[in-house]
Backbone as numpy.savetxt, mean C-alpha at the origin, in Angstrom:
# Nx Ny Nz CAx CAy CAz Cx Cy Cz
16.34 16.49 -31.84 15.81 17.84 -31.62 16.76 18.62 -30.69
17.16 19.82 -31.12 18.07 20.62 -30.32 17.28 21.59 -29.45
17.73 21.77 -28.21 17.08 22.69 -27.29 18.03 23.85 -27.01
17.45 25.01 -26.76 18.28 26.16 -26.41 18.80 25.99 -24.99
19.86 26.77 -24.67 20.45 26.68 -23.34 19.45 27.12 -22.28
18.63 28.13 -22.60 17.62 28.62 -21.64 16.60 27.54 -21.32
16.19 26.82 -22.37 15.20 25.74 -22.15 15.80 24.63 -21.28
17.08 24.31 -21.52 17.73 23.27 -20.71 17.84 23.69 -19.25
18.20 24.97 -19.04 18.30 25.48 -17.65 16.95 25.41 -16.95
15.88 25.78 -17.68 14.54 25.75 -17.09 14.14 24.31 -16.75
14.54 23.35 -17.59 14.26 21.94 -17.30 14.90 21.52 -15.99
16.16 21.91 -15.81 16.86 21.55 -14.57 16.23 22.25 -13.37
15.81 23.51 -13.55 15.18 24.24 -12.44 13.88 23.59 -12.01
13.05 23.21 -12.99 11.78 22.55 -12.65 12.02 21.18 -12.02
13.04 20.46 -12.54 13.36 19.16 -11.95 13.80 19.31 -10.50
14.63 20.33 -10.26 15.09 20.60 -8.88 13.92 20.99 -7.99
12.98 21.79 -8.53 11.81 22.21 -7.75 10.94 21.01 -7.38
10.74 20.09 -8.34 9.93 18.89 -8.08 10.59 18.00 -7.04
11.93 17.85 -7.17 12.66 17.03 -6.19 12.56 17.64 -4.81
12.69 18.96 -4.72 12.61 19.64 -3.42 11.22 19.48 -2.80
10.16 19.70 -3.59 8.79 19.59 -3.07 8.45 18.16 -2.66
9.05 17.18 -3.36 8.76 15.77 -3.06 9.51 15.28 -1.84
10.80 15.64 -1.76 11.64 15.05 -0.71 11.71 15.88 0.57
11.41 17.18 0.50 11.55 18.02 1.71 10.65 17.57 2.86
9.40 17.11 2.63 8.61 16.61 3.78 9.25 15.40 4.44
9.85 14.50 3.63 10.50 13.32 4.20 11.77 13.72 4.97
12.49 14.72 4.42 13.69 15.18 5.11 13.33 15.79 6.45
12.25 16.61 6.47 11.81 17.22 7.72 11.29 16.17 8.70
10.68 15.14 8.18 10.20 14.03 9.02 11.38 13.37 9.73
12.46 13.12 8.98 13.63 12.47 9.58 14.32 13.39 10.58
14.44 14.69 10.22 15.07 15.65 11.15 14.27 15.71 12.46
12.94 15.70 12.35 12.09 15.76 13.55 12.26 14.51 14.40
12.48 13.36 13.73 12.58 12.11 14.49 13.87 12.04 15.31
14.91 12.81 14.91 16.17 12.75 15.66 16.40 14.04 16.46
15.36 14.89 16.55 15.48 16.13 17.32 14.90 15.93 18.72
15.42 16.70 19.67 14.85 16.68 21.01 13.52 17.44 21.00
12.66 17.11 21.97 11.33 17.71 22.03 11.42 19.23 22.18
12.43 19.72 22.93 12.55 21.17 23.16 12.82 21.91 21.84
13.55 21.26 20.91 13.80 21.90 19.62 12.56 21.88 18.73
11.74 20.83 18.88 10.53 20.72 18.05 9.45 21.68 18.49
9.48 22.11 19.77 8.45 23.03 20.27 8.99 24.45 20.46
10.23 24.69 20.02 10.83 26.02 20.19 10.16 27.03 19.27
10.07 28.27 19.74 9.52 29.37 18.94 10.55 30.48 18.87
11.04 30.86 17.68 10.71 30.29 16.36 11.30 28.88 16.18
10.75 28.16 15.24 11.13 26.76 15.04 12.59 26.64 14.59
13.29 25.65 15.17 14.68 25.41 14.76 14.69 24.34 13.67
14.95 24.77 12.45 14.95 23.83 11.33 16.12 22.85 11.44
17.25 23.33 11.92 18.42 22.47 12.12 18.66 22.36 13.62
18.46 21.19 14.22 18.60 21.06 15.68 20.07 21.16 16.11
20.28 21.69 17.34 21.64 21.78 17.87 22.19 20.41 18.21
21.35 19.59 18.82 21.75 18.23 19.20 20.79 17.23 18.58
21.27 16.03 18.32 20.41 15.00 17.75 20.42 13.76 18.67
19.39 12.96 18.57 19.28 11.73 19.35 18.62 10.62 18.55
19.14 9.42 18.69 18.51 8.24 18.05 17.83 7.37 19.11
17.55 8.00 20.24 16.96 7.25 21.36 15.60 6.68 21.01
14.82 7.42 20.23 13.46 6.94 19.88 13.54 5.67 19.03
14.48 5.61 18.11 14.65 4.41 17.28 15.08 3.23 18.16
15.99 3.51 19.11 16.44 2.44 20.01 15.28 1.96 20.86
14.42 2.89 21.31 13.26 2.49 22.12 12.34 1.55 21.35
12.13 1.87 20.07 11.20 1.07 19.27 11.70 -0.37 19.12
13.02 -0.52 18.92 13.53 -1.85 18.57 14.07 -2.65 19.76
14.59 -1.98 20.78 15.25 -2.77 21.84 14.74 -2.48 23.25
14.06 -1.35 23.48 13.66 -0.99 24.84 12.27 -1.57 25.14
12.23 -2.65 25.89 10.95 -3.28 26.22 10.22 -2.53 27.33
10.90 -1.57 27.99 10.27 -0.84 29.08 9.45 0.34 28.63
9.57 0.75 27.38 8.81 1.89 26.86 7.50 1.36 26.25
6.39 1.64 26.91 5.09 1.08 26.47 4.69 1.58 25.09
4.91 2.89 24.82 4.53 3.44 23.52 5.34 2.79 22.39
6.66 2.66 22.64 7.52 2.04 21.63 7.15 0.57 21.41
6.84 -0.14 22.51 6.44 -1.54 22.39 5.13 -1.67 21.60
4.18 -0.77 21.90 2.91 -0.76 21.18 3.13 -0.52 19.69
4.05 0.41 19.38 4.33 0.70 17.98 4.95 -0.50 17.28
5.86 -1.20 17.98 6.55 -2.36 17.38 5.55 -3.47 17.04
4.66 -3.76 17.98 3.66 -4.81 17.74 2.69 -4.39 16.61
2.32 -3.10 16.61 1.41 -2.61 15.57 2.03 -2.71 14.19
3.34 -2.49 14.12 4.04 -2.59 12.84 4.02 -4.04 12.34
4.21 -4.99 13.25 4.14 -6.41 12.86 2.72 -6.75 12.40
1.71 -6.25 13.13 0.32 -6.49 12.72 0.05 -5.94 11.32
0.54 -4.73 11.06 0.33 -4.12 9.75 0.95 -4.96 8.65
2.15 -5.48 8.91 2.82 -6.28 7.88 2.05 -7.58 7.62
1.58 -8.22 8.69 0.82 -9.48 8.52 -0.46 -9.22 7.73
-1.19 -8.15 8.11 -2.45 -7.84 7.43 -2.20 -7.46 5.97
-1.23 -6.59 5.73 -0.97 -6.12 4.35 -0.49 -7.25 3.45
0.42 -8.10 3.97 0.91 -9.22 3.16 -0.21 -10.21 2.86
-1.07 -10.48 3.85 -2.19 -11.41 3.63 -3.16 -10.85 2.61
-3.48 -9.56 2.75 -4.41 -8.92 1.80 -3.84 -8.97 0.38
-2.54 -8.67 0.25 -1.92 -8.66 -1.08 -1.96 -10.04 -1.72
-1.60 -11.07 -0.95 -1.57 -12.43 -1.49 -2.97 -12.91 -1.90
-3.95 -12.73 -1.01 -5.31 -13.20 -1.30 -5.92 -12.40 -2.46
-5.71 -11.09 -2.45 -6.29 -10.25 -3.51 -5.71 -10.58 -4.87
-4.39 -10.88 -4.91 -3.77 -11.23 -6.19 -4.30 -12.56 -6.72
-4.53 -13.53 -5.82 -5.03 -14.84 -6.27 -6.49 -14.72 -6.73
-7.36 -14.20 -5.85 -8.79 -14.11 -6.19 -9.03 -13.09 -7.30
-8.47 -11.89 -7.12 -8.66 -10.83 -8.11 -8.01 -11.17 -9.44
-6.83 -11.84 -9.38 -6.15 -12.21 -10.62 -6.95 -13.22 -11.43
-7.50 -14.23 -10.73 -8.32 -15.24 -11.42 -9.57 -14.60 -12.02
-10.21 -13.71 -11.25 -11.41 -13.03 -11.75 -11.07 -12.14 -12.95
-9.95 -11.43 -12.86 -9.54 -10.55 -13.97 -9.24 -11.36 -15.22
-8.59 -12.53 -15.04 -8.29 -13.37 -16.19 -9.56 -13.88 -16.85
-10.54 -14.29 -16.03 -11.81 -14.78 -16.58 -12.54 -13.67 -17.35
-12.52 -12.46 -16.80 -13.19 -11.34 -17.47 -12.50 -10.99 -18.79
-11.17 -11.02 -18.78 -10.43 -10.66 -19.99 -10.45 -11.76 -21.05
-10.51 -13.03 -20.61 -10.33 -14.15 -21.54 -11.65 -14.64 -22.12
-12.71 -14.66 -21.32 -13.95 -15.27 -21.75 -15.02 -14.21 -22.05
-15.91 -14.55 -22.94 -17.02 -13.66 -23.29 -18.31 -14.23 -22.69
-19.01 -13.45 -21.90 -20.27 -13.88 -21.30 -21.17 -12.66 -21.10
-22.44 -12.94 -20.83 -23.41 -11.85 -20.70 -23.07 -10.96 -19.49
-23.33 -9.68 -19.62 -23.11 -8.69 -18.56 -21.63 -8.56 -18.16
-20.75 -8.98 -19.06 -19.32 -8.93 -18.74 -18.87 -7.49 -18.48
-19.22 -6.59 -19.40 -18.79 -5.20 -19.24 -19.45 -4.55 -18.02
-20.75 -4.89 -17.80 -21.43 -4.32 -16.63 -20.79 -4.81 -15.33
-20.32 -6.07 -15.35 -19.68 -6.62 -14.16 -18.41 -5.85 -13.82
-17.66 -5.46 -14.84 -16.45 -4.68 -14.61 -16.78 -3.35 -13.94
-17.85 -2.69 -14.45 -18.24 -1.40 -13.86 -18.78 -1.56 -12.45
-19.41 -2.72 -12.17 -19.90 -2.96 -10.80 -18.71 -3.07 -9.84
-17.64 -3.76 -10.27 -16.44 -3.84 -9.43 -15.86 -2.45 -9.19
-15.85 -1.63 -10.23 -15.33 -0.26 -10.09 -16.22 0.55 -9.17
-17.55 0.33 -9.27 -18.50 1.08 -8.45 -18.32 0.73 -6.97
-18.14 -0.57 -6.65 -17.95 -0.96 -5.26 -16.67 -0.36 -4.69
-15.67 -0.20 -5.55 -14.41 0.41 -5.10 -14.60 1.89 -4.73
-15.61 2.53 -5.35 -15.83 3.96 -5.13 -16.75 4.26 -3.95
-17.38 3.24 -3.37 -18.29 3.49 -2.25 -17.49 3.97 -1.04
-17.83 5.12 -0.47 -17.10 5.60 0.72 -17.30 4.65 1.90
-16.21 4.38 2.60 -16.27 3.44 3.72 -17.23 3.91 4.80
-17.36 5.23 4.98 -18.19 5.75 6.05 -19.67 5.40 5.85
-20.08 5.11 4.61 -21.48 4.80 4.33 -21.86 3.45 4.93
-20.94 2.49 4.95 -21.28 1.13 5.38 -20.74 0.80 6.77
-20.14 1.76 7.43 -19.42 1.43 8.66 -20.36 1.01 9.80
-21.53 1.65 9.93 -22.43 1.32 11.06 -23.02 -0.08 10.91
-23.66 -0.43 9.76 -24.14 -1.82 9.64 -23.03 -2.83 9.72
-21.85 -2.46 9.21 -20.70 -3.37 9.27 -20.26 -3.60 10.71
-20.25 -2.55 11.50 -19.84 -2.68 12.91 -20.83 -3.56 13.68
-22.13 -3.34 13.45 -23.15 -4.14 14.13 -23.02 -5.61 13.74
-22.78 -5.86 12.45 -22.66 -7.23 11.95 -21.44 -7.93 12.56
-20.30 -7.25 12.56 -19.07 -7.85 13.10 -19.16 -8.03 14.60
-19.81 -7.08 15.29 -19.98 -7.19 16.74 -20.83 -8.41 17.09
-21.91 -8.62 16.33 -22.79 -9.76 16.58 -22.08 -11.08 16.28
-21.18 -11.06 15.29 -20.45 -12.28 14.93 -19.21 -12.49 15.79
-18.91 -11.54 16.68 -17.73 -11.67 17.55 -16.42 -11.55 16.81
-16.39 -10.72 15.76 -15.20 -10.60 14.92 -14.47 -9.27 15.07
-14.86 -8.49 16.10 -14.18 -7.21 16.29 -12.78 -7.45 16.88
-11.89 -6.49 16.63 -10.53 -6.53 17.17 -9.79 -7.81 16.76
-9.77 -8.07 15.47 -9.09 -9.27 14.95 -8.38 -8.94 13.65
-7.19 -9.52 13.47 -6.46 -9.29 12.22 -7.20 -9.92 11.05
-7.87 -11.05 11.29 -8.63 -11.70 10.21 -9.73 -10.77 9.71
-10.38 -10.07 10.64 -11.43 -9.12 10.25 -10.86 -7.99 9.40
-9.69 -7.48 9.80 -9.07 -6.41 9.01 -8.72 -6.90 7.60
-8.23 -8.14 7.52 -7.91 -8.70 6.20 -9.17 -8.76 5.33
-10.26 -9.25 5.91 -11.52 -9.35 5.15 -12.02 -7.97 4.73
-11.92 -6.99 5.64 -12.39 -5.64 5.30 -11.52 -5.00 4.22
-10.21 -5.17 4.33 -9.30 -4.60 3.33 -9.49 -5.24 1.96
-9.89 -6.53 1.96 -10.10 -7.20 0.68 -11.28 -6.61 -0.09
-12.20 -5.95 0.61 -13.36 -5.37 -0.08 -12.96 -4.28 -1.06
-11.83 -3.60 -0.80 -11.39 -2.61 -1.79 -10.15 -3.09 -2.55
-9.43 -4.10 -2.00 -8.22 -4.58 -2.68 -8.57 -5.46 -3.89
-9.55 -6.35 -3.73 -9.90 -7.24 -4.85 -10.45 -6.47 -6.06
-11.41 -5.53 -5.89 -11.84 -4.74 -7.06 -10.68 -3.99 -7.72
-9.74 -3.49 -6.90 -8.58 -2.79 -7.46 -7.74 -3.73 -8.33
-7.49 -4.95 -7.84 -6.69 -5.92 -8.60 -7.42 -6.32 -9.88
-8.73 -6.54 -9.79 -9.50 -6.93 -10.99 -9.42 -5.82 -12.05
-9.63 -4.60 -11.61 -9.65 -3.48 -12.55 -8.30 -3.28 -13.24
-7.21 -3.45 -12.49 -5.88 -3.25 -13.07 -5.45 -4.46 -13.91
-5.62 -5.67 -13.36 -5.06 -6.86 -14.00 -5.78 -7.25 -15.28
-7.08 -6.96 -15.38 -7.78 -7.37 -16.59 -7.24 -6.64 -17.83
-6.66 -5.46 -17.65 -6.06 -4.77 -18.79 -4.78 -5.47 -19.24
-4.04 -6.07 -18.29 -2.83 -6.81 -18.65 -3.18 -8.12 -19.36
-4.20 -8.83 -18.85 -4.57 -10.10 -19.48 -5.10 -9.89 -20.90
-5.73 -8.74 -21.15 -6.25 -8.47 -22.49 -5.13 -8.31 -23.52
-3.93 -7.96 -23.06 -2.80 -7.77 -23.98 -2.23 -9.09 -24.49
-2.56 -10.20 -23.80 -2.02 -11.50 -24.20 -2.68 -11.98 -25.48
-1.85 -12.46 -26.39 -2.37 -12.98 -27.66 -3.02 -14.35 -27.45
-4.06 -14.65 -28.23 -4.71 -15.96 -28.18 -3.77 -17.07 -28.63
-2.72 -16.68 -29.38 -1.77 -17.69 -29.87 -1.09 -18.44 -28.72
-0.84 -17.73 -27.61 -0.21 -18.40 -26.46 -1.11 -19.53 -25.94
-2.41 -19.24 -25.85 -3.35 -20.23 -25.33 -3.47 -21.41 -26.30
-3.52 -21.09 -27.58 -3.66 -22.16 -28.57 -2.41 -23.04 -28.61
-1.22 -22.44 -28.51 0.02 -23.22 -28.51 0.10 -24.11 -27.28
-0.30 -23.55 -26.11 -0.26 -24.35 -24.88 -1.27 -25.48 -24.94
-2.42 -25.22 -25.56 -3.45 -26.24 -25.67 -2.99 -27.38 -26.58
-2.31 -27.02 -27.68 -1.79 -28.03 -28.60 -0.73 -28.90 -27.91
0.06 -28.27 -27.01 1.09 -29.02 -26.28 0.51 -29.87 -25.16
-0.79 -29.81 -24.96 -1.42 -30.69 -23.98 -1.55 -30.11 -22.59
-1.40 -28.77 -22.44 -1.54 -28.15 -21.11 -3.00 -28.12 -20.69
-3.23 -28.41 -19.41 -4.57 -28.21 -18.86 -4.75 -26.71 -18.61
-5.98 -26.31 -18.24 -6.22 -24.88 -17.99 -5.38 -24.36 -16.83
-5.23 -25.18 -15.80 -4.43 -24.76 -14.66 -2.96 -24.62 -15.05
-2.43 -25.60 -15.80 -1.04 -25.52 -16.26 -0.83 -24.33 -17.20
-1.83 -24.09 -18.05 -1.76 -22.94 -18.96 -1.64 -21.63 -18.17
-2.45 -21.56 -17.12 -2.45 -20.34 -16.29 -1.15 -20.19 -15.53
-0.67 -21.30 -14.96 0.51 -21.25 -14.09 1.81 -21.13 -14.88
1.91 -21.86 -15.99 3.18 -21.94 -16.72 3.29 -20.93 -17.86
2.17 -20.46 -18.38 2.22 -19.56 -19.54 1.78 -18.14 -19.16
0.59 -18.03 -18.57 0.00 -16.70 -18.35 0.74 -15.93 -17.25
0.95 -16.59 -16.10 1.57 -15.88 -14.96 2.97 -15.34 -15.30
3.87 -16.13 -15.92 5.18 -15.55 -16.28 5.07 -14.38 -17.25
4.08 -14.41 -18.16 3.95 -13.33 -19.14 3.47 -12.02 -18.50
2.60 -12.12 -17.49 2.07 -10.90 -16.86 2.77 -10.60 -15.53
3.93 -11.24 -15.30 4.61 -11.07 -14.01 4.91 -9.62 -13.66
5.40 -8.75 -14.60 5.62 -7.35 -14.22 4.34 -6.66 -13.74
3.23 -6.88 -14.45 1.97 -6.27 -14.04 1.48 -6.83 -12.72
1.70 -8.12 -12.52 1.28 -8.77 -11.27 2.05 -8.20 -10.07
3.36 -8.02 -10.25 4.18 -7.48 -9.16 3.84 -6.02 -8.90
3.66 -5.22 -9.98 3.31 -3.80 -9.80 1.96 -3.67 -9.08
0.98 -4.48 -9.49 -0.33 -4.44 -8.85 -0.23 -4.89 -7.39
0.61 -5.90 -7.13 0.80 -6.37 -5.76 1.40 -5.30 -4.87
2.36 -4.53 -5.41 2.98 -3.46 -4.61 1.95 -2.39 -4.26
1.14 -1.99 -5.25 0.12 -0.96 -4.97 -0.95 -1.49 -4.01
-1.28 -2.78 -4.12 -2.25 -3.37 -3.19 -1.69 -3.39 -1.78
-0.40 -3.72 -1.65 0.25 -3.71 -0.34 0.21 -2.30 0.26
0.47 -1.29 -0.57 0.44 0.09 -0.08 -0.96 0.49 0.36
-1.98 0.07 -0.40 -3.36 0.38 -0.01 -3.68 -0.19 1.36
-3.31 -1.46 1.57 -3.59 -2.10 2.85 -2.73 -1.52 3.98
-1.48 -1.17 3.65 -0.56 -0.62 4.66 -1.04 0.74 5.15
-1.57 1.56 4.23 -2.02 2.91 4.59 -3.43 2.95 5.17
-4.16 1.84 5.14 -5.55 1.86 5.59 -5.65 2.29 7.06
-6.52 3.24 7.33 -6.63 3.80 8.68 -8.04 3.70 9.25
-9.04 3.95 8.40 -10.42 4.10 8.87 -10.93 2.81 9.53
-10.84 1.68 8.84 -11.30 0.40 9.39 -10.48 0.01 10.62
-9.17 0.25 10.55 -8.30 -0.12 11.68 -8.65 0.68 12.93
-8.99 1.95 12.75 -9.33 2.78 13.90 -10.64 2.34 14.55
-11.63 1.97 13.72 -12.96 1.66 14.24 -13.09 0.23 14.75
-12.40 -0.71 14.10 -12.64 -2.13 14.40 -11.52 -2.79 15.20
-10.56 -2.01 15.69 -9.52 -2.59 16.56 -9.45 -1.76 17.84
-9.13 -2.42 18.94 -9.05 -1.72 20.22 -7.88 -2.20 21.07
-7.15 -3.23 20.64 -6.04 -3.73 21.44 -4.86 -4.05 20.53
-3.75 -4.44 21.16 -2.55 -4.76 20.38 -2.69 -6.06 19.57
-3.76 -6.79 19.80 -3.97 -8.02 19.02 -4.12 -7.73 17.54
-4.68 -6.55 17.21 -4.96 -6.26 15.80 -4.63 -4.83 15.39
-4.23 -4.00 16.35 -3.99 -2.59 16.03 -2.87 -2.45 15.00
-3.08 -1.57 14.02 -2.08 -1.41 12.94 -1.25 -0.14 13.15
-0.25 0.02 12.32 0.73 1.08 12.52 0.11 2.48 12.34
-0.86 2.61 11.46 -1.48 3.93 11.25 -2.22 4.38 12.50
-2.86 3.45 13.20 -3.57 3.79 14.45 -2.56 4.07 15.56
-1.48 3.29 15.60 -0.45 3.50 16.63 0.17 4.88 16.53
0.44 5.34 15.29 1.01 6.68 15.10 0.03 7.74 15.57
-1.26 7.54 15.26 -2.28 8.52 15.67 -2.37 8.61 17.19
-2.08 7.53 17.89 -2.20 7.53 19.35 -1.04 8.26 20.03
0.00 8.60 19.28 1.07 9.42 19.86 0.59 10.84 20.13
-0.54 11.21 19.54 -1.13 12.52 19.77 -2.26 12.39 20.80
-2.00 12.85 22.03 -2.99 12.75 23.09 -3.86 13.98 23.16
-4.74 14.03 24.20 -5.66 15.16 24.35 -4.92 16.43 24.75
-3.91 16.28 25.62 -3.22 17.46 26.13 -1.79 17.58 25.64
-1.21 16.49 25.19 0.17 16.54 24.71 0.29 15.84 23.36
1.27 16.28 22.59 1.56 15.66 21.30 3.05 15.33 21.26
3.36 14.04 21.06 4.76 13.62 20.99 5.21 13.69 19.53
5.66 14.90 19.14 6.04 15.10 17.74 7.20 14.18 17.34
8.13 13.95 18.26 9.28 13.11 17.95 8.89 11.69 17.62
8.00 11.08 18.46 7.59 9.71 18.21 6.70 9.61 16.97
5.88 10.65 16.73 5.07 10.65 15.49 5.99 10.63 14.26
7.05 11.44 14.31 8.00 11.48 13.19 8.75 10.16 13.06
9.18 9.61 14.20 9.88 8.31 14.17 8.97 7.23 13.59
7.72 7.23 14.03 6.75 6.27 13.48 6.56 6.47 11.99
6.52 7.72 11.55 6.36 8.01 10.12 7.54 7.49 9.31
8.75 7.71 9.82 9.95 7.23 9.11 9.94 5.70 9.01
9.66 5.03 10.14 9.67 3.56 10.14 8.53 2.99 9.30
7.39 3.70 9.29 6.26 3.22 8.49 6.55 3.32 6.99
7.45 4.24 6.62 7.80 4.39 5.20 8.73 3.28 4.72
9.47 2.67 5.65 10.55 1.75 5.24 10.06 0.51 4.50
9.08 -0.28 5.02 8.68 -1.49 4.28 8.21 -1.21 2.85
7.32 -0.22 2.61 6.95 0.05 1.21 8.12 0.49 0.36
9.05 1.29 0.94 10.21 1.74 0.17 11.11 0.56 -0.19
11.34 -0.34 0.77 12.20 -1.50 0.52 11.58 -2.40 -0.56
10.27 -2.63 -0.47 9.59 -3.47 -1.46 9.64 -2.82 -2.84
9.36 -1.49 -2.90 9.39 -0.79 -4.19 10.79 -0.79 -4.79
11.83 -0.64 -3.92 13.21 -0.64 -4.42 13.61 -2.04 -4.93
13.20 -3.07 -4.19 13.56 -4.43 -4.57 12.92 -4.83 -5.90
11.71 -4.32 -6.15 10.98 -4.73 -7.37 10.83 -3.56 -8.35
11.75 -2.57 -8.30 11.60 -1.37 -9.13 11.60 -1.71 -10.63
12.38 -2.74 -11.01 12.43 -3.13 -12.42 11.06 -3.59 -12.90
10.41 -4.46 -12.10 9.09 -4.95 -12.47 8.04 -3.87 -12.33
8.25 -2.93 -11.37 7.29 -1.86 -11.14 7.19 -0.96 -12.37
8.35 -0.58 -12.94 8.37 0.27 -14.13 7.79 -0.46 -15.33
8.18 -1.74 -15.49 7.64 -2.53 -16.61 6.14 -2.68 -16.49
5.66 -2.94 -15.26 4.23 -3.15 -15.05 3.42 -1.90 -15.28
3.97 -0.72 -14.88 3.23 0.53 -15.05 3.15 0.95 -16.51
4.16 0.58 -17.32 4.16 1.01 -18.72 3.52 -0.01 -19.64
3.53 -1.30 -19.23 3.02 -2.35 -20.13 1.54 -2.20 -20.43
0.75 -1.79 -19.42 -0.69 -1.71 -19.62 -1.14 -0.51 -20.41
-0.23 0.43 -20.70 -0.63 1.65 -21.38 -0.44 1.62 -22.88
0.05 0.48 -23.43 0.32 0.39 -24.86 -0.52 -0.69 -25.49
-1.17 -0.38 -26.58 -1.93 -1.37 -27.33 -1.43 -1.41 -28.75
-1.28 -2.63 -29.24 -0.80 -2.78 -30.62 -1.96 -3.08 -31.54
């Protein structure tokens, strides 16, 4: 199909507009992180700072005397531990549940899928008070284990809902061939099913990691110390009652973007395959 020159120019213009709207907030975030406070509070605002500084990044990684930077560093480690744990557990439990739903036929199967979707849609604010009382009575407040358990309440339904569509694409011939070769159900799952759905599994794992990494509401309410505080809460604490440290907020934002970006870049091949595989039915 041939396109006119005007249509081609418009395509490039729209592509440039989308790129600008998508990347300009991140560019401004980085510029703010290396700007001095006087430039960030100047009126009118200086879009391009006269001088730049990487002192905030150095504080986060090497300066043990800066309490805010130290708090941010520990919170980032907590976030990674919680998000990685949630992703791993959700993929195992949710993946097995999704496989059972897709592979076997039983009563209320379809209703069960909608119940998982319904629990995912319940606003967290509805259950927060009874949840807080329950965790307080059990002595589970301010703990990374508690955050993992809370995050799993929305991560597992998400994994089940996404992964069951991938398992449905698998032909019964794979199961029958593996059964003829003498594979047990566990071997069939580990040696046949998992390699076949690996792109979908990795794509779902990346999105689950992002869900847990961005979680703020539970972290804000159920953590109070550096033992369990996550990066989203640490960034929010840079904004005080009377002062706002725009530079540290921007630095925190840039650093908080890095782990998801690195993971998405490392697995971009599987991410694209996983996102497109579930949308085609033969």
